[in-house]
N, C-alpha and C positions, 0 to 999 in steps of 0.2 A: 153259172156256177154249179159245181157238183156237190151233192150232200153225201157225205160218207157214213154209212151205217156201220158202227163198230159191231164185230161179231161178239156174241156172248161168250165169256170164258168158260171153257169146259175141260174135260180131261184130254181132249183132242189137242188143246192148245198148251197142255203141260209138256208136250214134246219139244225138242229143240227147234224143229221146223215151225211149230205153232207159235212158240215165243218169238222166233225171228220174224215170222209174218206179222204178229202184233207189234213189234217194235218198229218194223218198216212202215206199217200204217200210222203209228203214232209220230214218228219223225216226219212222214210225208205231210201230215196235216199242219205241223208247226213250221214249214218252210215256205216263206213267200218268194215269189219269183222277182217282185219289185220291192224295194225298200227305200224308205224316205228317212235319212238319218236327221237327228236333231240339230239345230243350227242356232247360234247365238251371235248377235251382232252388237258391238259396243263402240261408242265414239269416244275417242281421247282428243286432246287439244291438237295433236299432230296427224292422227290417222284414225281409220275405222279398223276395227279387228273382228274378223269373223271366225268363229270357232265351230267345227263341224265335228260331231261325234261318229267315228268310223271305226269301232272296235273290231279287230280282226281283219282289217283291210290292209293289204300290202300298199304301202305309199307309191309304189311303182305301177300300181293299177289305178291310180287316181289321175284324171286329167283336169287341169284348171285352165280355163280360156277367158280372155277378156275380149268381148266382140260387141259392136253396137251398144256401147254403154251398158253391158251387162256382164256379170261374173257367172260363168258356168263352172260347175263342179260336178263331175261325173265319175263313175268308178264302178268296180265289180268286186263282189266279196264271194270267195269260194271256200267251202268247208268240207273237209274230208274227215270221216270217222270210220274206224276200223274196230272190229271186235271179233274175237276168236273164242271158239268153244271146241268141245270134244267133237271132232268130226265135221265141223262147219266153220265157216268164216264169212263175215259180212263187211262189206265196204259200201259206205254211202257217200255221195258227192252232191252237194247242194250249191246252186249258184244263184246270186241275186245281183241286180244291178241297181244302181241309184243315179239320180240327176237332180240337181238343184240349181235354180237360175235366180239370180238377184239383180235388180236394177241397181246400178251405181249412182251415187250422188254426183253432181257435176264437178264437184271439187276434188275428186280422186285423180291422182297422177298415176295413170295406167302403166307407165314405163318403170315404175319403182315398186311393183307389187312383189311381195315375198311370201313364201310358204314354208312351213315346217310341220312335221308330224312327230308327236310324243305321246307314248302310252295310249293309242287310239284316239287322240284329238288331233285334228288338223287345224292349225292356226294359220290364218291368211291375213297379212298386214297390208292394208290399203292406205299408203300415205297420202295426205292432203297436199295439194299443190302449195308451194310457198305463198303465193298472193292470196290463197284462201285461209291460211293460218292466222289466228287472232294475234294481234300486236297491241302492245301498250303505247300509247301516245302521251308524251310528256307535254305538259301545257307550260308555255313559257310566260313569265310575267312581263307586262309592258310597263 
């Protein structure tokens, strides 16, 4: 791992180039190459619901797979920032990827999994097999 030593601000950094250099260093320090989004799992009577926080991620860049009794969620986040000033222009591009793997309970019906994205949250519905759902049994009187 590299340790970045910040330059001491001086009159030299008061120039547009100096400020640009400092902003690039500050932005570089805050940008990870790999990201692990927060994940919540909830069980309802008929399904499991997995919610993944993926703000700023295009749903087209997310891949959901079910394989070997595991749910794999992977994707990429890309951010581009532009700023202009007198006599200069800066464009920064940051990319980071993520991958989450969850072991599925045995009662999940993998053929009926659905996913939707809304406001930066990916919701994945993992329905339970019919035979695994709880049923009420009425007791007959004899």
